C-alpha positions as YAML, in Angstrom:
chain: A
units: angstrom
residues:
- id: 1
  name: UNK
  ca: [-12.01, 60.26, 105.27]
- id: 2
  name: UNK
  ca: [-14.43, 57.56, 103.59]
- id: 3
  name: UNK
  ca: [-15.16, 54.09, 105.14]
- id: 4
  name: UNK
  ca: [-13.13, 52.66, 101.66]
- id: 5
  name: UNK
  ca: [-10.29, 55.37, 102.47]
- id: 6
  name: UNK
  ca: [-9.93, 54.54, 106.26]
- id: 7
  name: UNK
  ca: [-9.85, 51.16, 105.02]
- id: 8
  name: UNK
  ca: [-6.97, 51.22, 102.59]
- id: 9
  name: UNK
  ca: [-4.90, 53.38, 105.52]
- id: 10
  name: UNK
  ca: [-5.19, 50.97, 107.86]
- id: 11
  name: UNK
  ca: [-4.50, 48.32, 105.53]
- id: 12
  name: UNK
  ca: [-1.27, 50.29, 104.70]
- id: 13
  name: UNK
  ca: [-0.17, 50.70, 108.23]
- id: 14
  name: UNK
  ca: [-0.51, 46.77, 109.00]
- id: 15
  name: UNK
  ca: [1.42, 45.95, 105.99]
- id: 16
  name: UNK
  ca: [4.37, 48.49, 107.88]
- id: 17
  name: UNK
  ca: [3.88, 46.41, 111.32]
- id: 18
  name: UNK
  ca: [3.21, 43.30, 110.48]
- id: 19
  name: UNK
  ca: [6.55, 40.69, 110.15]
- id: 20
  name: UNK
  ca: [7.20, 39.67, 106.95]
- id: 21
  name: UNK
  ca: [6.53, 36.10, 105.86]
- id: 22
  name: UNK
  ca: [9.70, 33.91, 104.91]
- id: 23
  name: UNK
  ca: [10.41, 33.44, 101.72]
- id: 24
  name: UNK
  ca: [12.13, 29.80, 99.79]
- id: 25
  name: UNK
  ca: [15.45, 31.88, 98.19]
- id: 26
  name: UNK
  ca: [18.17, 29.45, 97.27]
- id: 27
  name: UNK
  ca: [19.95, 25.94, 98.01]
- id: 28
  name: UNK
  ca: [22.87, 26.72, 100.45]
- id: 29
  name: UNK
  ca: [25.51, 23.93, 100.82]
- id: 30
  name: UNK
  ca: [25.45, 23.16, 104.57]
- id: 31
  name: UNK
  ca: [27.73, 20.12, 105.49]
- id: 32
  name: UNK
  ca: [29.64, 17.48, 103.42]
- id: 33
  name: UNK
  ca: [29.69, 13.81, 104.67]
- id: 34
  name: UNK
  ca: [32.47, 10.96, 103.50]
- id: 35
  name: UNK
  ca: [31.10, 7.82, 101.74]
- id: 36
  name: UNK
  ca: [32.99, 4.49, 101.29]
- id: 37
  name: UNK
  ca: [33.99, 4.88, 97.43]
- id: 38
  name: UNK
  ca: [31.97, 1.81, 96.84]
- id: 39
  name: UNK
  ca: [28.89, 4.15, 97.10]
- id: 40
  name: UNK
  ca: [30.21, 5.67, 93.82]
- id: 41
  name: UNK
  ca: [27.06, 6.29, 90.79]
- id: 42
  name: UNK
  ca: [23.49, 6.75, 92.76]
- id: 43
  name: UNK
  ca: [21.69, 7.07, 95.52]
- id: 44
  name: UNK
  ca: [17.97, 6.62, 96.87]
- id: 45
  name: UNK
  ca: [15.79, 6.37, 99.72]
- id: 46
  name: UNK
  ca: [12.72, 4.13, 100.84]
- id: 47
  name: UNK
  ca: [9.64, 5.80, 103.02]
- id: 48
  name: UNK
  ca: [11.56, 4.50, 106.00]
- id: 49
  name: UNK
  ca: [14.58, 6.33, 105.39]
- id: 50
  name: UNK
  ca: [16.64, 3.34, 104.35]
- id: 51
  name: UNK
  ca: [19.41, 4.65, 101.68]
- id: 52
  name: UNK
  ca: [20.25, 2.87, 98.85]
- id: 53
  name: UNK
  ca: [23.68, 2.87, 96.69]
- id: 54
  name: UNK
  ca: [24.68, 1.56, 93.45]
- id: 55
  name: UNK
  ca: [28.82, 1.37, 92.54]
- id: 56
  name: UNK
  ca: [31.47, 1.04, 92.02]
- id: 57
  name: UNK
  ca: [30.19, -0.18, 88.31]
- id: 58
  name: UNK
  ca: [27.56, -3.69, 89.76]
- id: 59
  name: UNK
  ca: [27.15, -3.53, 93.66]
- id: 60
  name: UNK
  ca: [24.13, -2.27, 95.64]
- id: 61
  name: UNK
  ca: [24.16, -1.22, 99.08]
- id: 62
  name: UNK
  ca: [21.65, -0.58, 101.53]
- id: 63
  name: UNK
  ca: [22.03, 1.76, 104.97]
- id: 64
  name: UNK
  ca: [19.81, 3.00, 107.65]
- id: 65
  name: UNK
  ca: [19.06, 6.20, 107.88]
- id: 66
  name: UNK
  ca: [22.06, 6.96, 109.58]
- id: 67
  name: UNK
  ca: [24.12, 5.73, 106.78]
- id: 68
  name: UNK
  ca: [25.13, 2.57, 108.57]
- id: 69
  name: UNK
  ca: [25.47, -0.36, 105.97]
- id: 70
  name: UNK
  ca: [22.56, -2.90, 106.43]
- id: 71
  name: UNK
  ca: [23.35, -4.60, 103.18]
- id: 72
  name: UNK
  ca: [24.97, -5.33, 100.18]
- id: 73
  name: UNK
  ca: [25.30, -7.18, 96.96]
- id: 74
  name: UNK
  ca: [28.99, -6.59, 95.47]
- id: 75
  name: UNK
  ca: [27.83, -7.79, 91.90]
- id: 76
  name: UNK
  ca: [23.62, -7.69, 91.69]
- id: 77
  name: UNK
  ca: [23.67, -8.31, 88.31]
- id: 78
  name: UNK
  ca: [23.05, -12.07, 87.79]
- id: 79
  name: UNK
  ca: [25.63, -13.90, 85.46]
- id: 80
  name: UNK
  ca: [23.18, -14.83, 83.15]
- id: 81
  name: UNK
  ca: [22.07, -11.17, 82.60]
- id: 82
  name: UNK
  ca: [25.75, -10.21, 82.18]
- id: 83
  name: UNK
  ca: [25.96, -12.91, 79.90]
- id: 84
  name: UNK
  ca: [23.11, -12.18, 77.65]
- id: 85
  name: UNK
  ca: [23.39, -8.28, 77.61]
- id: 86
  name: UNK
  ca: [26.80, -8.11, 78.52]
- id: 87
  name: UNK
  ca: [25.73, -5.05, 81.01]
- id: 88
  name: UNK
  ca: [28.54, -4.12, 83.59]
- id: 89
  name: UNK
  ca: [27.67, -0.33, 84.87]
- id: 90
  name: UNK
  ca: [24.04, 0.49, 87.12]
- id: 91
  name: UNK
  ca: [23.54, 4.08, 87.41]
- id: 92
  name: UNK
  ca: [21.63, 6.26, 89.70]
- id: 93
  name: UNK
  ca: [18.74, 4.02, 91.06]
- id: 94
  name: UNK
  ca: [15.57, 5.02, 92.08]
- id: 95
  name: UNK
  ca: [12.74, 3.38, 94.80]
- id: 96
  name: UNK
  ca: [9.36, 3.21, 94.74]
- id: 97
  name: UNK
  ca: [6.24, 0.90, 96.32]
- id: 98
  name: UNK
  ca: [9.22, -1.79, 97.70]
- id: 99
  name: UNK
  ca: [11.28, -2.11, 94.24]
- id: 100
  name: UNK
  ca: [14.34, -1.04, 93.32]
- id: 101
  name: UNK
  ca: [15.03, 0.19, 89.62]
- id: 102
  name: UNK
  ca: [18.43, -0.65, 88.52]
- id: 103
  name: UNK
  ca: [19.32, 1.65, 85.49]
- id: 104
  name: UNK
  ca: [21.27, -1.06, 83.37]
- id: 105
  name: UNK
  ca: [23.96, -0.23, 80.30]
- id: 106
  name: UNK
  ca: [27.41, -1.57, 79.34]
- id: 107
  name: UNK
  ca: [30.64, 0.38, 79.07]
- id: 108
  name: UNK
  ca: [34.21, -1.15, 78.34]
- id: 109
  name: UNK
  ca: [36.46, 1.69, 77.87]
- id: 110
  name: UNK
  ca: [37.97, 2.47, 75.45]
- id: 111
  name: UNK
  ca: [35.29, 1.35, 73.31]
- id: 112
  name: UNK
  ca: [32.69, 2.46, 75.68]
- id: 113
  name: UNK
  ca: [28.84, 1.54, 74.63]
- id: 114
  name: UNK
  ca: [29.21, -1.59, 73.18]
- id: 115
  name: UNK
  ca: [26.33, -3.06, 73.25]
- id: 116
  name: UNK
  ca: [23.69, 0.01, 72.66]
- id: 117
  name: UNK
  ca: [21.15, -1.39, 74.81]
- id: 118
  name: UNK
  ca: [19.58, -0.27, 78.27]
- id: 119
  name: UNK
  ca: [17.32, -2.12, 80.87]
- id: 120
  name: UNK
  ca: [15.71, -1.36, 83.67]
- id: 121
  name: UNK
  ca: [16.67, -3.88, 86.41]
- id: 122
  name: UNK
  ca: [14.18, -4.67, 89.26]
- id: 123
  name: UNK
  ca: [15.55, -5.72, 93.29]
- id: 124
  name: UNK
  ca: [14.07, -6.24, 96.62]
- id: 125
  name: UNK
  ca: [14.91, -4.22, 99.01]
- id: 126
  name: UNK
  ca: [15.18, -6.03, 101.68]
- id: 127
  name: UNK
  ca: [17.20, -9.11, 100.17]
- id: 128
  name: UNK
  ca: [19.01, -6.84, 97.65]
- id: 129
  name: UNK
  ca: [17.96, -9.51, 95.02]
- id: 130
  name: UNK
  ca: [18.08, -9.25, 91.23]
- id: 131
  name: UNK
  ca: [14.51, -10.17, 90.25]
- id: 132
  name: UNK
  ca: [13.84, -9.44, 86.63]
- id: 133
  name: UNK
  ca: [15.05, -6.61, 84.06]
- id: 134
  name: UNK
  ca: [12.79, -5.24, 81.48]
- id: 135
  name: UNK
  ca: [14.52, -3.90, 78.36]
- id: 136
  name: UNK
  ca: [13.75, -0.60, 76.87]
- id: 137
  name: UNK
  ca: [13.61, -0.43, 72.89]
- id: 138
  name: UNK
  ca: [17.15, 0.31, 71.50]
- id: 139
  name: UNK
  ca: [15.49, 2.22, 68.64]
- id: 140
  name: UNK
  ca: [14.88, 5.25, 71.00]
- id: 141
  name: UNK
  ca: [17.60, 4.66, 73.44]
- id: 142
  name: UNK
  ca: [21.15, 3.25, 73.59]
- id: 143
  name: UNK
  ca: [21.51, 2.79, 77.58]
- id: 144
  name: UNK
  ca: [20.20, 3.89, 80.81]
- id: 145
  name: UNK
  ca: [22.72, 5.87, 83.06]
- id: 146
  name: UNK
  ca: [19.89, 6.81, 85.89]
- id: 147
  name: UNK
  ca: [16.26, 6.39, 86.10]
- id: 148
  name: UNK
  ca: [13.61, 8.55, 88.16]
- id: 149
  name: UNK
  ca: [9.80, 7.75, 89.13]
- id: 150
  name: UNK
  ca: [7.94, 10.25, 89.33]
- id: 151
  name: UNK
  ca: [6.00, 10.64, 92.71]
- id: 152
  name: UNK
  ca: [2.66, 9.46, 91.64]
- id: 153
  name: UNK
  ca: [4.32, 6.43, 90.51]
- id: 154
  name: UNK
  ca: [3.09, 6.36, 87.08]
- id: 155
  name: UNK
  ca: [6.40, 7.00, 85.13]
- id: 156
  name: UNK
  ca: [9.44, 6.42, 85.34]
- id: 157
  name: UNK
  ca: [12.12, 8.84, 83.92]
- id: 158
  name: UNK
  ca: [14.88, 8.35, 82.19]
- id: 159
  name: UNK
  ca: [17.99, 10.19, 79.45]
- id: 160
  name: UNK
  ca: [18.65, 9.75, 75.60]
- id: 161
  name: UNK
  ca: [21.16, 12.28, 74.63]
- id: 162
  name: UNK
  ca: [19.73, 16.31, 75.13]
- id: 163
  name: UNK
  ca: [15.98, 14.12, 75.08]
- id: 164
  name: UNK
  ca: [13.87, 13.50, 78.24]
- id: 165
  name: UNK
  ca: [11.74, 9.66, 77.65]
- id: 166
  name: UNK
  ca: [9.42, 8.67, 80.25]
- id: 167
  name: UNK
  ca: [7.97, 5.05, 80.29]
- id: 168
  name: UNK
  ca: [5.33, 3.68, 81.76]
- id: 169
  name: UNK
  ca: [6.01, 2.10, 85.24]
- id: 170
  name: UNK
  ca: [3.19, -0.39, 84.95]
- id: 171
  name: UNK
  ca: [5.13, -1.70, 82.16]
- id: 172
  name: UNK
  ca: [8.51, -2.44, 84.01]
- id: 173
  name: UNK
  ca: [6.65, -5.71, 85.54]
- id: 174
  name: UNK
  ca: [7.83, -9.83, 85.32]
- id: 175
  name: UNK
  ca: [5.09, -9.87, 82.08]
- id: 176
  name: UNK
  ca: [7.55, -7.86, 80.20]
- id: 177
  name: UNK
  ca: [10.98, -9.70, 81.59]
- id: 178
  name: UNK
  ca: [13.80, -10.32, 79.31]
- id: 179
  name: UNK
  ca: [15.05, -11.78, 77.58]
- id: 180
  name: UNK
  ca: [12.17, -13.39, 76.59]
- id: 181
  name: UNK
  ca: [9.36, -10.19, 76.28]
- id: 182
  name: UNK
  ca: [9.72, -7.77, 73.64]
- id: 183
  name: UNK
  ca: [11.26, -4.18, 74.68]
- id: 184
  name: UNK
  ca: [8.84, -1.61, 76.03]
- id: 185
  name: UNK
  ca: [8.70, 1.57, 73.92]
- id: 186
  name: UNK
  ca: [8.40, 5.22, 75.65]
- id: 187
  name: UNK
  ca: [5.22, 7.20, 76.14]
- id: 188
  name: UNK
  ca: [6.87, 10.45, 76.39]
- id: 189
  name: UNK
  ca: [9.58, 12.72, 75.23]
- id: 190
  name: UNK
  ca: [10.90, 16.02, 75.96]
- id: 191
  name: UNK
  ca: [12.89, 17.15, 73.20]
- id: 192
  name: UNK
  ca: [16.01, 19.62, 74.84]
- id: 193
  name: UNK
  ca: [15.26, 19.27, 78.26]
- id: 194
  name: UNK
  ca: [18.53, 18.21, 79.91]
- id: 195
  name: UNK
  ca: [20.31, 21.07, 80.84]
- id: 196
  name: UNK
  ca: [23.66, 22.13, 79.94]
- id: 197
  name: UNK
  ca: [25.76, 20.40, 82.53]
- id: 198
  name: UNK
  ca: [23.89, 17.04, 81.36]
- id: 199
  name: UNK
  ca: [22.66, 14.79, 83.94]
- id: 200
  name: UNK
  ca: [24.22, 11.61, 86.25]
- id: 201
  name: UNK
  ca: [21.70, 11.64, 89.15]
- id: 202
  name: UNK
  ca: [17.96, 12.81, 89.47]
- id: 203
  name: UNK
  ca: [15.56, 12.93, 92.30]
- id: 204
  name: UNK
  ca: [11.81, 14.69, 92.60]
- id: 205
  name: UNK
  ca: [10.99, 17.24, 94.38]
- id: 206
  name: UNK
  ca: [7.47, 17.85, 94.21]
- id: 207
  name: UNK
  ca: [6.76, 17.59, 90.90]
- id: 208
  name: UNK
  ca: [10.05, 18.88, 89.38]
- id: 209
  name: UNK
  ca: [13.05, 16.58, 88.24]
- id: 210
  name: UNK
  ca: [15.87, 18.05, 90.27]
- id: 211
  name: UNK
  ca: [19.27, 17.06, 87.98]
- id: 212
  name: UNK
  ca: [22.48, 16.79, 88.75]
- id: 213
  name: UNK
  ca: [25.33, 17.14, 86.10]
- id: 214
  name: UNK
  ca: [29.26, 18.11, 85.60]
- id: 215
  name: UNK
  ca: [31.00, 21.65, 84.58]
- id: 216
  name: UNK
  ca: [34.53, 22.40, 84.66]
- id: 217
  name: UNK
  ca: [34.53, 23.50, 87.74]
- id: 218
  name: UNK
  ca: [32.18, 21.14, 89.53]
- id: 219
  name: UNK
  ca: [28.78, 20.58, 89.60]
- id: 220
  name: UNK
  ca: [25.48, 22.12, 88.97]
- id: 221
  name: UNK
  ca: [21.60, 21.17, 89.71]
- id: 222
  name: UNK
  ca: [19.06, 22.26, 87.87]
- id: 223
  name: UNK
  ca: [15.25, 21.51, 88.29]
- id: 224
  name: UNK
  ca: [12.98, 20.67, 85.20]
- id: 225
  name: UNK
  ca: [8.98, 21.27, 84.90]
- id: 226
  name: UNK
  ca: [7.82, 17.88, 83.16]
- id: 227
  name: UNK
  ca: [4.91, 19.70, 81.43]
- id: 228
  name: UNK
  ca: [6.74, 21.36, 79.20]
- id: 229
  name: UNK
  ca: [10.57, 20.48, 79.53]
- id: 230
  name: UNK
  ca: [11.77, 23.90, 80.56]
- id: 231
  name: UNK
  ca: [14.82, 23.89, 83.40]
- id: 232
  name: UNK
  ca: [15.97, 26.36, 86.03]
- id: 233
  name: UNK
  ca: [19.08, 26.51, 87.93]
- id: 234
  name: UNK
  ca: [19.13, 25.78, 91.43]
- id: 235
  name: UNK
  ca: [22.42, 25.18, 92.64]
- id: 236
  name: UNK
  ca: [25.96, 24.46, 91.70]
- id: 237
  name: UNK
  ca: [28.87, 23.02, 93.71]
- id: 238
  name: UNK
  ca: [33.25, 23.57, 92.98]
- id: 239
  name: UNK
  ca: [35.20, 20.87, 93.19]
- id: 240
  name: UNK
  ca: [37.43, 18.62, 91.21]
- id: 241
  name: UNK
  ca: [35.99, 15.37, 91.27]
- id: 242
  name: UNK
  ca: [33.02, 13.25, 89.61]
- id: 243
  name: UNK
  ca: [29.33, 14.41, 89.44]
- id: 244
  name: UNK
  ca: [27.27, 11.56, 90.30]
- id: 245
  name: UNK
  ca: [24.23, 10.47, 92.07]
- id: 246
  name: UNK
  ca: [21.35, 13.07, 93.75]
- id: 247
  name: UNK
  ca: [18.82, 12.44, 96.34]
- id: 248
  name: UNK
  ca: [16.15, 14.16, 99.06]
- id: 249
  name: UNK
  ca: [14.22, 14.30, 102.32]
- id: 250
  name: UNK
  ca: [11.18, 15.69, 101.32]
- id: 251
  name: UNK
  ca: [8.20, 13.13, 102.08]
- id: 252
  name: UNK
  ca: [10.15, 11.42, 105.04]
- id: 253
  name: UNK
  ca: [8.47, 11.63, 108.67]
- id: 254
  name: UNK
  ca: [9.85, 12.94, 111.12]
- id: 255
  name: UNK
  ca: [12.40, 10.85, 112.97]
- id: 256
  name: UNK
  ca: [13.43, 8.62, 109.35]
- id: 257
  name: UNK
  ca: [15.79, 11.76, 108.15]
- id: 258
  name: UNK
  ca: [18.79, 11.71, 110.06]
- id: 259
  name: UNK
  ca: [21.10, 13.18, 107.47]
- id: 260
  name: UNK
  ca: [21.85, 17.03, 107.46]
- id: 261
  name: UNK
  ca: [19.63, 18.89, 104.73]
- id: 262
  name: UNK
  ca: [17.43, 18.06, 102.28]
- id: 263
  name: UNK
  ca: [19.10, 17.48, 98.91]
- id: 264
  name: UNK
  ca: [22.14, 15.32, 98.57]
- id: 265
  name: UNK
  ca: [24.53, 14.88, 95.85]
- id: 266
  name: UNK
  ca: [27.49, 12.88, 95.29]
- id: 267
  name: UNK
  ca: [30.75, 13.68, 94.50]
- id: 268
  name: UNK
  ca: [33.43, 11.48, 93.13]
- id: 269
  name: UNK
  ca: [37.38, 11.79, 92.93]
- id: 270
  name: UNK
  ca: [37.64, 10.11, 89.60]
- id: 271
  name: UNK
  ca: [38.76, 13.28, 87.09]
- id: 272
  name: UNK
  ca: [41.31, 13.90, 84.62]
- id: 273
  name: UNK
  ca: [42.32, 17.94, 85.96]
- id: 274
  name: UNK
  ca: [44.08, 17.42, 89.34]
- id: 275
  name: UNK
  ca: [43.57, 16.65, 92.83]
- id: 276
  name: UNK
  ca: [40.18, 15.39, 93.76]
- id: 277
  name: UNK
  ca: [38.98, 18.22, 96.28]
- id: 278
  name: UNK
  ca: [37.36, 15.59, 99.12]
- id: 279
  name: UNK
  ca: [40.65, 12.57, 98.56]
- id: 280
  name: UNK
  ca: [40.99, 10.15, 96.95]
- id: 281
  name: UNK
  ca: [39.94, 6.93, 99.29]
- id: 282
  name: UNK
  ca: [36.49, 8.27, 99.52]
- id: 283
  name: UNK
  ca: [33.19, 9.39, 97.97]
- id: 284
  name: UNK
  ca: [31.41, 12.86, 99.47]
- id: 285
  name: UNK
  ca: [28.00, 13.86, 99.49]
- id: 286
  name: UNK
  ca: [27.67, 17.64, 99.64]
- id: 287
  name: UNK
  ca: [24.06, 18.61, 101.52]
- id: 288
  name: UNK
  ca: [22.29, 21.21, 100.44]
- id: 289
  name: UNK
  ca: [19.14, 23.18, 102.49]
- id: 290
  name: UNK
  ca: [16.70, 25.95, 101.33]
- id: 291
  name: UNK
  ca: [18.05, 29.04, 102.18]
- id: 292
  name: UNK
  ca: [14.74, 31.31, 103.56]
- id: 293
  name: UNK
  ca: [15.34, 35.25, 103.23]
- id: 294
  name: UNK
  ca: [12.42, 37.56, 105.25]
- id: 295
  name: UNK
  ca: [10.31, 39.43, 102.83]
- id: 296
  name: UNK
  ca: [11.85, 38.94, 100.16]
...
């Protein structure tokens, strides 16, 4: 047997006896946690593991890493902003660099979106005080249902119809504060990047944007490659209710993550199909973790 043949034979035997490496498989639900009904629209977290929630329409709330409430503002939008813009809804929010970014829109049923504009509000995570807001160019976007900051802190992502739009985070600045400053424009657009179940909430895991959306029998979570706008299915949840925000635990140091699982999906009771799966007096966080299988 030549040296090369002996080497290949030994390598083959090694693959038979060596333990197979763990490989990512899929996301699986590991737990559910009831939350107050007014934690309704969205959630995010800071570097210390504190959580922030918006809801039912205009509230802003903070909890510690164990979800014990530590601050609240039942109407965080200042009266003058309500009056000037008619905003009465805050969607799935985001945190970055000591600021909370609040997606602002108006929704007055049955008329719906009567103001046809959207803005990003900025709030202080310590005081929960509204600081200022920056309007997005209404020729590009009619409302801001959610927003999420890229991990490198350069872009704020949101949605118009079936397209994703990105804005320079540096433009979400007091120098561009409304109503005095002109609306800012998007710097990127990914046409058709919204998955079939839509988007009610979003969070970044690595460089992929994870998004949740509602279906006829529950909700789905997809992840989007923002280099080209392609998406892939990640997991789903069967329930009667309403799909809302999405958050994760990635990047938190040990000891600051006190919620089971690593991906958290907000589900609320509102629906027009039947009795809500999780009751009518509270929302629920569905917690998911990444399965691992041996040698696959």
